[in-house]
C-alpha positions in Angstrom: 22.6 13.0 7.0 21.6 13.5 10.8 17.9 14.4 9.8 17.8 10.8 8.3 19.3 9.3 11.3 16.5 11.1 13.4 13.9 9.5 11.2 15.4 5.8 11.8 15.7 6.4 15.3 11.9 7.4 15.7 11.3 4.5 13.2 13.1 2.1 15.3 11.2 3.8 18.3 7.7 2.7 17.0 9.0 -0.8 16.3 9.6 -1.4 19.8 6.4 0.7 21.1 4.4 -1.7 19.0 5.7 -4.5 20.9 3.7 -3.2 24.2 6.0 -1.4 26.1 4.9 2.0 27.3 8.3 3.5 27.9 8.8 2.8 24.3 5.5 4.3 23.4 6.4 7.2 25.1 9.8 7.4 23.5 8.5 7.1 19.9 5.8 9.9 20.7 8.1 12.4 22.4 10.7 11.8 19.1 7.8 12.2 16.5 6.5 15.4 18.5 10.1 16.8 18.1 10.0 15.9 14.4 6.7 17.5 13.8 8.2 20.8 15.4 11.2 21.0 14.0 9.2 20.4 10.3 6.7 23.3 11.4 9.5 25.5 12.4 11.4 25.3 9.3 8.1 26.2 7.3 8.9 29.5 5.3 5.9 32.1 5.2 4.4 32.4 1.6 4.2 36.0 0.4 0.5 36.4 -1.2 0.5 40.1 -1.9 3.5 42.3 -2.5 3.1 46.1 -3.8 4.7 49.4 -3.2 2.5 52.1 -1.9 3.1 55.8 -3.6 2.8 58.9 -1.7 -0.1 59.6 0.0 -1.7 55.7 -0.3 -2.2 53.7 2.9 -3.0 49.9 3.1 -5.6 48.6 5.8 -5.6 44.9 6.8 -8.7 43.5 8.2 -9.4 40.0 9.4 -12.9 38.8 8.8 -13.9 35.6 10.6 -15.6 32.9 8.2 -19.1 33.3 8.3 -19.2 36.7 10.3 -18.3 39.0 7.1 -21.8 39.4 5.9 -22.9 42.3 8.5 -19.5 44.2 8.1 -19.6 47.7 6.6 -18.3 48.1 3.2 -14.6 49.0 3.1 -13.5 52.8 2.8 -12.9 53.5 -0.9 -15.2 51.0 -2.3 
């Protein structure tokens, strides 16, 4: 219930901000920013790959930037 009350308060702040008051506009922006930060912080990370390594196996993680991967050497073992 407190989450919904925060949303209702932010909506009320935006209604007052539209009347032209700079103070209410600033309060509405801060309230919306806090709601956004709370939503982003609550996101759970998605597992995209999961595997168990056997003895002697290794895992290599590389970051390849978009558009820059064409001139990289092939990965070991391929």
